[in-house]
C-alpha positions as CSV (number, residue, x, y, z in Angstrom):
1,M,-2.7,40.8,-5.6
2,R,-1.3,37.4,-4.4
3,R,-0.4,35.0,-7.2
4,N,0.0,31.7,-5.2
5,Y,-2.5,30.7,-2.5
6,L,-5.3,28.5,-1.4
7,F,-8.9,29.7,-1.6
8,T,-12.2,28.2,-0.6
9,S,-15.9,28.9,-1.3
10,E,-19.1,27.2,-0.1
11,S,-22.6,26.7,-1.5
12,V,-25.8,25.4,-0.1
13,S,-28.6,23.5,-1.8
14,E,-32.2,24.6,-2.6
15,G,-33.2,22.5,0.4
16,H,-31.0,24.3,2.9
17,P,-33.4,26.1,5.4
18,D,-32.1,29.6,4.6
19,K,-32.5,28.9,0.9
20,V,-36.0,27.6,1.4
21,S,-36.7,31.0,3.0
22,D,-35.1,32.8,0.1
23,Q,-37.1,30.9,-2.5
24,I,-40.3,31.6,-0.7
25,S,-39.6,35.3,-0.4
26,D,-38.7,35.5,-4.1
27,A,-41.8,33.6,-5.1
28,I,-43.8,36.2,-3.3
29,V,-41.9,39.0,-5.2
30,D,-42.7,37.2,-8.5
31,L,-46.4,36.7,-7.6
32,M,-46.8,40.5,-6.9
33,L,-44.7,41.7,-9.9
34,A,-46.8,39.4,-12.2
35,K,-49.9,41.3,-11.0
36,Y,-48.4,44.8,-10.8
37,P,-45.0,45.6,-12.3
38,E,-44.6,48.6,-10.0
39,A,-45.3,46.5,-6.9
40,R,-43.2,47.2,-3.8
41,V,-42.2,44.1,-1.9
42,A,-40.0,43.5,1.1
43,C,-40.8,40.0,2.2
44,E,-39.0,38.1,4.9
45,T,-39.5,34.4,5.6
46,M,-38.8,32.3,8.6
47,T,-38.9,28.5,8.4
48,T,-38.7,25.9,11.2
49,T,-40.3,22.6,12.1
50,Q,-43.6,22.4,10.3
51,L,-43.9,26.2,10.2
52,V,-43.5,29.0,7.6
53,V,-43.9,32.7,8.7
54,L,-44.0,35.7,6.3
55,S,-43.5,39.3,7.4
56,G,-42.6,42.6,5.8
57,E,-44.1,45.4,3.8
58,I,-45.8,45.4,0.4
59,R,-47.7,47.7,-2.0
60,C,-49.6,45.8,-4.7
61,K,-53.1,47.2,-5.3
62,P,-54.4,44.1,-7.1
63,M,-53.7,42.1,-3.9
64,Y,-53.5,44.6,-1.0
65,D,-54.7,48.2,-0.7
66,D,-55.0,49.9,2.7
67,K,-57.2,52.6,1.1
68,N,-59.8,50.2,-0.2
69,E,-62.7,50.3,2.2
70,D,-64.3,47.3,0.6
71,W,-61.3,45.2,1.5
72,A,-61.0,46.6,5.1
73,A,-62.8,43.6,6.7
74,N,-60.2,41.3,5.2
75,G,-57.2,43.3,6.5
76,Y,-57.1,45.2,3.2
77,W,-56.4,42.0,1.2
78,A,-58.2,41.4,-2.0
79,P,-60.6,38.5,-2.0
80,G,-58.6,35.3,-2.4
81,A,-55.2,37.1,-2.1
82,K,-54.1,35.5,1.2
83,E,-55.1,32.1,-0.1
84,E,-53.1,32.7,-3.3
85,I,-50.0,33.6,-1.2
86,E,-50.4,30.5,0.9
87,R,-50.6,28.3,-2.2
88,T,-47.5,30.0,-3.6
89,V,-45.6,29.2,-0.4
90,R,-46.7,25.5,-0.3
91,D,-45.9,25.1,-4.0
92,V,-42.3,26.3,-3.4
93,V,-41.9,23.7,-0.6
94,R,-43.4,21.0,-2.7
95,R,-41.2,21.8,-5.7
96,I,-38.1,21.6,-3.5
97,G,-39.2,18.2,-2.4
98,Y,-40.1,18.4,1.3
99,E,-42.5,15.7,2.3
100,Q,-40.9,14.8,5.7
101,D,-42.4,14.3,9.2
102,G,-40.7,17.5,10.4
103,F,-41.4,19.7,7.3
104,H,-44.1,18.8,4.7
105,W,-45.5,21.2,2.1
106,E,-49.1,20.1,2.8
107,R,-49.1,19.8,6.5
108,L,-46.9,22.7,7.6
109,R,-48.5,25.6,9.5
110,F,-48.5,28.9,7.6
111,E,-48.7,32.5,9.0
112,N,-48.8,35.7,7.0
113,F,-47.8,39.0,8.6
114,L,-47.2,41.0,5.5
115,H,-48.7,44.5,5.6
116,G,-48.7,47.8,3.8
117,Q,-45.6,49.7,2.9
118,S,-44.5,52.6,5.2
119,A,-45.8,55.9,3.7
120,H,-42.5,57.6,4.9
121,I,-40.5,55.1,2.8
122,A,-42.8,55.6,-0.2
123,Q,-42.5,59.4,-0.2
124,G,-38.7,59.2,-0.5
125,V,-38.7,56.5,-3.2
126,D,-41.6,57.3,-5.5
127,A,-41.1,59.6,-8.5
128,G,-43.1,62.8,-8.5
129,E,-43.7,65.9,-10.7
130,T,-40.5,67.5,-9.4
131,K,-38.2,64.5,-8.8
132,D,-37.1,61.2,-10.3
133,E,-37.6,58.0,-8.4
134,G,-35.1,57.7,-5.6
135,A,-33.2,54.7,-4.3
136,G,-35.1,52.5,-1.9
137,D,-32.4,52.7,0.7
138,Q,-28.9,53.9,1.4
139,G,-26.1,51.4,0.9
140,I,-23.1,50.1,-1.0
141,M,-23.2,47.4,-3.6
142,F,-20.5,45.4,-5.4
143,G,-20.1,43.6,-8.7
144,F,-17.3,41.3,-9.7
145,A,-16.1,39.2,-12.6
146,C,-12.9,37.2,-13.4
147,D,-11.7,34.9,-16.1
148,E,-11.4,31.8,-13.9
149,T,-14.4,30.0,-15.5
150,P,-16.4,30.4,-18.7
151,D,-19.1,32.0,-16.5
152,L,-16.6,34.7,-15.5
153,M,-17.1,33.7,-11.9
154,P,-14.7,32.6,-9.1
155,A,-13.9,29.0,-9.8
156,T,-14.3,27.8,-6.1
157,L,-17.9,29.1,-6.0
158,D,-18.8,28.0,-9.5
159,Y,-17.8,24.4,-8.8
160,S,-19.5,24.4,-5.3
161,H,-22.8,25.5,-6.9
162,K,-22.6,23.0,-9.8
163,I,-21.9,20.1,-7.4
164,L,-25.2,20.8,-5.5
165,Q,-27.2,21.6,-8.7
166,R,-26.2,18.1,-10.0
167,L,-27.2,16.4,-6.7
168,A,-30.6,18.2,-6.8
169,Q,-31.2,17.3,-10.4
170,D,-30.3,13.6,-9.8
171,R,-32.6,13.7,-6.7
172,H,-35.5,15.1,-8.7
173,D,-34.9,12.7,-11.6
174,K,-34.7,9.7,-9.2
175,V,-31.2,8.9,-10.3
176,A,-30.1,9.3,-6.7
177,P,-33.3,8.4,-4.7
178,F,-31.4,8.1,-1.5
179,L,-30.8,11.9,-1.4
180,E,-33.0,14.4,0.5
181,P,-33.2,18.1,-0.2
182,D,-30.7,19.7,2.3
183,A,-27.0,19.8,1.3
184,K,-23.9,21.9,1.5
185,S,-20.6,21.9,-0.5
186,Q,-17.2,23.5,-0.2
187,V,-14.3,23.6,-2.7
188,T,-10.7,24.5,-2.0
189,L,-8.4,25.3,-4.9
190,R,-4.7,26.0,-5.0
191,F,-3.9,28.9,-7.2
192,E,-0.5,29.2,-9.0
193,N,0.4,32.5,-10.8
194,G,-3.2,33.6,-10.1
195,K,-4.8,30.6,-11.9
196,P,-6.6,27.5,-10.5
197,A,-3.9,24.7,-10.5
198,A,-5.3,21.9,-8.2
199,C,-8.2,21.0,-6.0
200,T,-6.9,20.3,-2.6
201,A,-10.2,19.5,-0.8
202,V,-13.9,19.1,-1.4
203,V,-16.5,18.9,1.3
204,V,-20.1,17.7,0.6
205,S,-22.7,17.1,3.4
206,T,-26.0,15.8,2.0
207,Q,-29.2,14.9,3.8
208,H,-30.0,11.2,3.0
209,K,-32.7,8.6,3.6
210,P,-32.4,6.3,6.6
211,G,-29.7,3.7,6.4
212,Y,-27.2,5.5,4.2
213,D,-24.8,6.3,7.0
214,T,-23.3,2.8,7.5
215,G,-22.1,-0.1,5.5
216,E,-22.7,-0.7,1.8
217,R,-25.3,2.1,1.6
218,E,-22.9,4.6,3.0
219,A,-20.3,3.5,0.5
220,E,-22.8,3.8,-2.3
221,L,-23.6,7.4,-1.3
222,K,-20.0,8.4,-1.1
223,T,-19.1,6.7,-4.4
224,Y,-21.9,8.5,-6.0
225,V,-20.9,12.0,-4.6
226,K,-17.3,11.4,-5.7
227,G,-18.6,10.7,-9.2
228,V,-20.5,13.9,-9.3
229,I,-17.4,15.8,-8.1
230,A,-15.4,14.2,-10.9
231,D,-18.0,15.2,-13.5
232,V,-18.2,18.8,-12.3
233,L,-14.5,19.7,-11.7
234,P,-12.0,19.8,-14.6
235,H,-10.0,16.5,-14.5
236,N,-6.7,18.3,-14.4
237,L,-7.6,19.8,-11.0
238,L,-8.3,16.5,-9.3
239,S,-5.6,14.0,-8.2
240,D,-4.7,11.4,-5.6
241,Q,-3.8,14.4,-3.3
242,T,-7.4,15.8,-3.3
243,E,-9.0,15.3,0.1
244,Y,-12.7,14.3,0.1
245,H,-14.9,14.9,3.1
246,I,-18.4,13.5,2.4
247,N,-20.9,13.6,5.3
248,P,-17.9,14.0,7.7
249,T,-20.1,14.2,10.8
250,G,-21.8,10.8,10.0
251,S,-25.6,10.7,9.9
252,F,-27.5,13.5,8.1
253,E,-31.2,12.3,8.2
254,I,-32.7,15.3,9.9
255,G,-32.2,18.4,7.8
256,G,-33.9,21.4,6.3
257,P,-36.1,23.6,8.4
258,D,-36.7,20.7,10.8
259,G,-33.0,20.5,11.6
260,D,-32.3,24.2,11.7
261,A,-34.4,27.3,11.4
262,G,-34.1,29.3,8.1
263,L,-34.2,33.0,7.4
264,T,-34.3,35.1,4.3
265,G,-31.0,36.8,3.5
266,R,-28.5,34.8,5.5
267,K,-26.6,33.3,2.6
268,I,-25.4,36.5,0.9
269,I,-21.9,35.3,0.2
270,V,-23.2,32.1,-1.4
271,D,-25.6,34.3,-3.4
272,T,-22.7,36.5,-4.7
273,Y,-19.0,35.7,-5.2
274,G,-18.1,33.1,-2.5
275,G,-15.9,35.6,-0.6
276,A,-13.8,36.4,-3.7
277,A,-15.1,40.0,-3.7
278,P,-16.5,42.4,-1.1
279,H,-20.2,42.5,-0.2
280,G,-22.1,45.6,0.8
281,G,-24.2,43.7,3.3
282,G,-27.6,43.8,1.8
283,A,-29.5,40.6,0.8
284,F,-31.4,40.3,-2.5
285,S,-34.2,37.8,-2.0
286,G,-37.6,39.1,-1.1
287,K,-37.0,42.6,-2.5
288,D,-38.6,44.2,-5.5
289,P,-36.1,45.8,-8.0
290,T,-36.6,49.4,-6.7
291,K,-34.4,48.2,-3.8
292,V,-30.9,49.0,-4.8
293,D,-29.6,46.2,-2.6
294,R,-30.8,44.0,-5.4
295,S,-30.9,46.1,-8.6
296,A,-27.6,47.9,-8.1
297,A,-25.8,44.7,-7.3
298,Y,-27.2,43.3,-10.5
299,I,-26.0,46.2,-12.6
300,A,-22.6,46.1,-10.9
301,R,-22.2,42.5,-11.9
302,Y,-23.4,43.3,-15.4
303,L,-20.8,46.0,-15.8
304,A,-18.0,43.9,-14.3
305,K,-18.9,40.9,-16.5
306,N,-19.0,43.0,-19.7
307,I,-15.6,44.5,-18.8
308,V,-14.0,41.1,-18.6
309,A,-15.9,39.7,-21.6
310,A,-14.7,42.7,-23.6
311,G,-11.1,41.8,-22.8
312,L,-10.6,45.1,-21.0
313,A,-9.4,43.3,-17.8
314,T,-9.2,39.8,-16.4
315,R,-10.5,40.6,-13.0
316,V,-12.6,43.6,-11.8
317,T,-14.5,44.8,-8.8
318,I,-17.1,47.6,-9.0
319,Q,-18.7,49.5,-6.2
320,L,-21.8,51.7,-6.3
321,S,-23.3,53.7,-3.4
322,Y,-26.7,55.3,-2.9
323,A,-28.7,57.4,-0.5
324,I,-32.4,56.7,0.2
325,G,-34.6,58.9,-1.9
326,V,-31.7,60.1,-4.1
327,S,-31.7,59.0,-7.8
328,H,-28.1,59.1,-8.9
329,P,-25.4,57.0,-7.3
330,L,-23.1,58.9,-4.9
331,S,-20.1,57.1,-6.1
332,L,-18.8,54.7,-8.8
333,Y,-15.5,52.8,-8.2
334,V,-13.7,50.4,-10.6
335,D,-10.7,48.3,-9.6
336,T,-9.2,45.9,-12.1
337,H,-6.5,44.7,-9.7
338,G,-3.7,45.6,-12.1
339,T,-5.2,43.4,-14.9
340,C,-6.2,46.2,-17.3
341,A,-5.6,45.7,-21.0
342,D,-3.0,48.0,-22.6
343,G,-4.3,51.5,-22.9
344,V,-7.1,51.0,-20.4
345,T,-7.2,52.5,-16.9
346,D,-9.6,52.1,-14.0
347,E,-10.4,55.8,-14.2
348,G,-11.0,55.5,-17.9
349,L,-13.5,52.6,-17.3
350,E,-15.3,54.8,-14.7
351,N,-15.7,57.6,-17.2
352,A,-16.8,55.2,-19.9
353,I,-19.5,53.8,-17.7
354,R,-20.8,57.2,-16.8
355,S,-20.9,58.2,-20.5
356,I,-23.1,55.3,-21.7
357,E,-26.6,56.8,-22.1
358,S,-28.4,53.4,-22.2
359,L,-27.4,52.8,-18.6
360,G,-29.6,55.7,-17.5
361,G,-27.1,57.3,-15.2
362,L,-27.3,54.2,-13.0
363,T,-30.4,55.5,-11.3
364,P,-32.9,53.0,-9.9
365,R,-35.2,53.5,-12.9
366,G,-32.3,53.5,-15.3
367,I,-31.1,50.2,-14.0
368,R,-34.5,48.6,-14.1
369,T,-35.1,49.9,-17.7
370,R,-31.7,48.6,-19.0
371,L,-32.1,45.2,-17.4
372,K,-35.9,45.0,-17.7
373,L,-36.2,44.1,-14.0
374,N,-39.9,44.8,-13.4
375,R,-40.8,41.3,-14.3
376,P,-41.4,38.1,-12.3
377,I,-37.9,36.7,-12.9
378,Y,-36.6,36.2,-9.4
379,A,-37.7,32.8,-8.1
380,K,-34.8,31.1,-10.0
381,T,-32.2,33.4,-8.5
382,A,-32.8,32.2,-5.0
383,A,-30.8,29.0,-5.1
384,Y,-27.3,28.3,-6.6
385,G,-26.3,32.0,-6.9
386,H,-27.6,35.1,-8.5
387,F,-24.5,35.4,-10.7
388,G,-22.7,33.1,-13.1
389,R,-26.0,31.7,-14.5
390,P,-26.6,31.6,-18.3
391,A,-28.8,34.5,-19.4
392,E,-31.8,32.6,-20.8
393,G,-34.8,34.3,-22.2
394,D,-36.0,36.8,-19.6
395,L,-33.9,35.2,-16.8
396,F,-30.6,36.6,-15.5
397,P,-30.4,39.6,-17.9
398,W,-27.5,41.0,-15.8
399,E,-25.5,38.0,-17.1
400,A,-25.8,39.2,-20.8
401,T,-22.6,40.5,-22.5
402,D,-24.4,43.0,-24.8
403,L,-22.7,46.0,-23.3
404,V,-19.3,45.0,-24.8
405,G,-19.7,47.2,-27.9
406,E,-20.8,50.2,-26.0
407,L,-17.9,49.9,-23.6
408,N,-15.4,49.7,-26.4
409,A,-17.0,52.6,-28.2
410,A,-16.9,54.8,-25.0
411,L,-13.2,54.0,-24.6
412,G,-12.5,54.8,-28.3
413,R,-11.4,51.2,-29.0
């Protein structure tokens, strides 16, 4: 592992068009899980100028049942279900803050193409008398943790997220009323001996109200953004050598879905580790937790974070793999990048994880049981990263460090 280098991560705000789509898709997941904890949801969202389109497959009898003859005239939707979905979509857009000519929560056109889940997928995934519940798809999933920040996340991504969270909070609180919802950030750090030593560059592009691209108003916006950066990043990382690129292209009045179409699942590196770790390729948002793209990535992060929190390593990558319809993972891989504590090995960690009964063999149901994933907890994951967020109440249970004791016991420490 290199010890001295530059590394960069980016983030995007809740108003970015792809993140608007992610938040809508996860709001639909939450809506259906709230009504039926065993709901199956694969919801994709497309957003563009004054338009939101949903598509995908669902199974949620309180809302949709293609075997219910009484609902057949309504496309198998329960009375009022389609209207409730539309209200949910508009509420997401309103909460983000879109009331623009090109994208307005109240005036946008909405189309719903959700339909019933494929019976062929269901037969491979559902539990039966002779088999446990299988994985919802094949694939590889990664988890990662490191000691660069208190959140045990890559510092470049952590700071990129926090800059945009602060901008959004100030916009909602009217502290920075000149801001609009769409924004992007990017942080470059110089690492020395494997640790963050200096911030060499920060990029922030934020949508703004008319007039904040010239003169005194432009200066006001840039001064404000530099102040946010100074509040977010540790002071020892910033210096006169730090380069600031704030709205480097000039005007940024047209943004969000009006400026660029958005799709669910296009910001998977922002959602995970900012490029500091591999990604299996599957997106999270819009998927219920039987989909291992989501749940196995969450348990992999949980395992990685607890390994670092336990002091067993300072950096760790974990890979899991699954086959559709098969319950147990095909492989478990742990790589601590040469940072293991004395007496700990990567192979030993793999064996310890396999031996912990409360993890349920890392089957889809075992994962959901350990992390209590069959709940409407996903809307808040869909902006500013799925990882590195404080475990609060029912939210972000994969960020808890309550496995430390079991890991140490399994290792005989």
